[in-house]
N, C-alpha and C positions, 0 to 999 in steps of 0.2 A: 346549756350546750355551748361549747367553745366554738368561736367563729374565726374565720380568716379576717385579717385586717383589710385585705383587698381581694374579695372573692371573685371579682370580675375576671381574673386570670384563669379561673377554674370553670368558666362557663361551658367549656367543651368536654369536661370530665364525664365519662360514661361509666356507670357502675358495672363491675365484673364480679364473677363468682370466685371467691377465694376458698379453694377446697381445703387448704390447711386450717384456716380459721372457721370454715363452715358457715360463711356469711357473705353477703354482698359488700364490696368495698369500693370507695371512690374518693380519690384525692386525699388520702390519709384518714378517711372516716369509714366506719363500718356500721351496717344496719343492724340494730338490736330488734329482733322480731318480737320479743316479749314486751319491750317498752314502746315498740313501733316508732323509733326515732333514730336518727344518725348520731353516733357517738365517736369521739376521736379514738384512733387505734393506739395512740401513745400521748403522754402529757403534752408534748410539743408538736402534735400533729397539725394543729391550727397554724403554728408559727412558721412551719416549713413549707406551707402551701404557696406562699408568694411573699415578695419583699414588703416590708412595712412602709407605710406612708408617713412622712414627717408632717406633723400638723403645722399649718401656716401660723406664724406668730401673730399675736393679737395686735391690733392697731394701738398706737400710744393713747388714743382717745378712748379706747374701749375699756370697760371696767374689768376687773379680774373675774367677775362672775361670768361675763360673756366669754372670756378666754377659756374657761373650763367647759362651758356648754358646747362649744364647737366640736372638740374631740369626742364628747359623749354622743353627739348627734351622728358623727361620722361612723362611730362604732355601731350604733343602732342600725344605720343604713346598711352597713356591711352584713350585719346579722340577717336583715331582711333578704338581701340578695343571696346569701348563702343558703338560707332556708328555702328560697325558691329553687336554687340549684339542687338541693337534696330532694325536694318534692318531685322535680322533673326527672332526676335520675331514677328514683324509685318508681315513679309513675311510668317511665319508659319501659320498665320491666313488668309492670302490672302486679307488683308484689307489695305495694305499700298499704298503709292503713286507710288512705283516702282513695278517691276515684282516680284511676290511671288516666294519663293524657290521651291514649289512643282508643279507649273504649272500655268495655266491661272487664273487670278483674277476671283472670283466667279461671280461678277457683269458682267464681260465680257462674261463669259459662258452663262449667262441668256440672255444678250443682243444679243450675237451671235445666240443663239437658236431662239429667236423671230424674229430677222432680217432674218434668213434663211427661216423661215416659211412665212414671208411677201413677200419674193422674190421667193417663190416656189422652194427652194433648199432643198429637203428632205435629201440628203446624209449629208450635213453639219449639219442639225438639229439633225439627228440621232447620229452624232459623238459627240454631247454634252451630251448624255445620259449615265448614269452609267451602265444601262442595256438596251439593245435593245430588244423590244418585239419580240417574235417568229413569230407572224403574222404581216407581214409588207405589206400585199396586199393593204391596204388603206393609207399607209405611203409613198406616192409617189409624185413626182413633179406634175403629172396630177391631183391628188386629191387636192393638194394645189392650183393649178391654178384655179380649179373649185370653191374652197372656196374663193379665191381672187376675182373672178368675181362676186360673190354674196355680199361680204362685205370685202374690203381690210383692212389689218392690217397696221397701220402707227403710227407715233409719239411715238415711243418706248422710255421709260425711266426706268432705273433700279436704285433703291435706294441702299445705302450701306447695307450690311447684318447685321442682328442682330442674336446673337446665341439663340437657343432654351433654352440651359442651358450653363454654362461655359464649352463649348466643342469646341475645335479647329477643329473638324472634321465634324461638321454639322452646317449649317446656313440656315435661312429662309430669302429670299429676296422678296421684293415687287416690282412688275413691273407694270407700267401704260402704256397704249397705247389706240388707238382707233380702233374700228372695224366698218367699214362702216361709220365712222364719229362719232360713239357713244363711249364715254369714257368707258374704262374697266380697271379692276384691277385684278391681279393674285398674289398669294403668291406661290413662287416656292422654293422648298427645294433643296439645293445643299449639296454634301457630298464628302468625299475622304477617301481612305482606310488608309492613314497615312500622317504624316506631310510632307513627301517627295513625295506624290502622287498628281496628278492633281485633280482639282475640276471638278465635273460632276453633272448634274441634277439627283437627286434621282428619280424623276418621271416627265416625260414631255409629256405623252400621256394619252388619256382617253379611257376607255373601255365602249362602248355604247351597251346597250341591246336593241334588236329590240322589240318594244312594242307588247303586246299581241293582240292588235287590228289588227296587220298585220300578225298574225299567219296563215300559210297556203297560204299566198300571195307571189308571186314573187315580191320582192322589190329591189330598188336601193338606194344607197346613193351617191348623186351628180352624178347620171347617171351610177354608177358602180354597177353591180349586187352583191347582198349580198348572200353568200352561207352558212352562219352560223347564230347562234342566237345572237352573239356578233360581234362588229366591233371595231377595235382599230384605233383611229384617233389622229391626231395632233390637238391642239387648232385651231379653225376656225369656219366657217359657213357651215352648211350642210343641204341638203334637202332630206327627205325621200319620196319616190314615189313608186307607184305600177305599175307593167307592165301587170297585169291581165286586159284584156279588159272589164271585167264585174264589176271591182271595182276600185275606186279611194280613196285616203287618204285625209282626211280633218282635220282641226284643226291646231295645231302647227307643221306643217310638215317641216318648216324651222327654225332651231335653231342654236344659236351661243354658242360655248363652249370655255371658256377662261381660266378656272382654272383647271389644272389636278387633284388638290386635292379635287374638288367638288364631292359630293356623290349624288347630285340631280338626280332623274330619268330623262332619256332623252325621248323626244317625248311622254310625259305622256298624253297629251291631244289629241293625234291622234286617229281618228276613221275611220273605213272603210265604204264607202257608195257605193251604186250601181251607175254605170254610166248609160247613156241612153241605151247602149248595154246591160248592166246587167238587167235593168228594163224590157226590151223587152224579154230577156231570162227568167227572173223570171215569167212574165205573160204567156209566151208560155209554160213553163214547167207545171205550175198549170193548164192552160186550157187543155193541152193535157191529163193530168192525170184525170181531171174531166170528159172530154168527153169519155175517155176510160171506166171509172167507170159507167157513166150513160148509156152507150151503152150495158153494160153487162145484160144478161137476167137471169143469175143465182142468187141464193139467196146471195151468197158471191160475192160481186162486188168490194171491196176495197174502198178507200177514206172515210172509216167510214160509208158506205151506205149498209152494210150487213143486210139482213133480217132474222128473225128466221124461222126455219122450222115449228114451231107451235106457234100460238099466245097465249096470256095469257088466252083467253076464249075458247081455244081448237080448233081453226080453223087451219087446216094444209095448208100451202102454197105449191104450186106445183113448184118445181125447174125447171128452164128453161123457165118459162112463165112470168117472171117479165118484166114490161115495166116502165122505169124511165124517168123523164123529169125535166127540170129546169123551175121554174116559172119566170116571168119577173124580179122580184126583185133580184133573184139570178143571172140571166143572166147579169143584169146591174152591180152587184158587181164584177162578174168575168171579165167583159170588162174593168172596171176601177180599177183593182186590184193595190193596193199600198203596198209597204213594210212598215210594222208597226214597226218593230224592228228587232233586231238581237239576235238569240238564244245564249246561253252561249258558245256553241261549235263554233269554227271558221268557217267562210264562210257559216253560216246557216242563212237564211233570213226568217222572219215570216210575215204573213199577218193576218188581222182580219178574223173572221169566215165568210164564204160565205152565209150561210143561208139554206133555206128549199130545199128539193127535193121531187117531187111528184112521186108516184109509184102505179101501179096496177099489179095484178097477178091472175092466176087461183087459186082457193082454194077449199077445200073439208070440208064439215060439215055434220056429221051424215050420211056418206056414199054417199052424193050427191056432185057433182062437179059444181062449179060456175065459170064464167069468169068475168073479169073486177072487181075483188074484190078490194076495197080500204081500207085503214087502217089509224087509228089515231096514233099519236106518232111515226111517221116514223123517222129514223135517219136523221140528218142534216149534211151538209158539214161544218166541223169545220175550224180551222185555219191551212192553209197549211204552211209547213216548207220546204223550198227549200235548199238542201245541194249542194253548188257549189264546194265542195271538190271532187266530182266525175264527170265524163264525160260520158254520159250527166248528167246534174243535176238531183238529186234524190228528189222526193217529198214524204213527209209523212204528216200525219194528226194528230192534237191533238184532 
């Protein structure tokens, strides 16, 4: 290695990233990543760093051998000082072959973090973070083991860091690994508070929002109950599930999150569907409501089957004398009721209109009373909407 004759003048040199050369440079030297050493950028790089010192002439009494030894010793001392400068500059960035001055090498921080996740060691993973999340209820060994059972993380490799800008306090590192055998890549940012402070992950967790399709449902992530609208997780593989006996979640309920910097919505394709228990409860709730409404003898019966006190042609209906019944087509529709869709409000299930209802009643016309009066244009059973957010489920009609 070529050295400065007087490296003391370069003690304040700080390595910076030279995008054109694709390497770190300092005081006319560039860092060779393959050889892991500083090399001059040009043949005379060492000589331009500082003025040369003139060796003091030997004393008349000194031998010629002593006069030669002194310049050699001075050169050796300069080499030592310059080597110290190079190590400090490289260590300040955490990119050298040896241990950095301020703490663990940033690549090691990322590798340690991912390896801890892979072996379900939550405490070690958390120790690599610059700031630990306040909610750590899902940042546990148990949650990581559940993730590993679904898709283990392996084959971890971390590339050397590249600065976002010429900034010795912030770096972005690319990590490659496999999740359940599938290749994955993540860009992880590391930072430190100063040149003498250790590197830490700027962000190593993800905040997942529970999808709107699960609103109102009791849900779990990897078997652990969710008590809030958001869940903070380590990278890994997670399954969203419902514990409501009437509903199950379908679609992309199992997802792998690899990059903490990703802003993609989680579980965006999830939808809630009725289970067999839910279908039975849906049909039972609608049937009970229909039978109660049909059995009513009053003009106001509910289910959209109310009758007017006076018809458009002046016939008055006698309250308390109404007899309603379901024709065969409506009975068949009720027996085979299927959920047609889901209302905008959570846990509300809709079915198609059920159809006609037959009715007779006593009526009065011109002062005379008649029995068994029938009517045209009677109300029909519309679309039932079953609200499962209440217990028992509440039925309303469109």
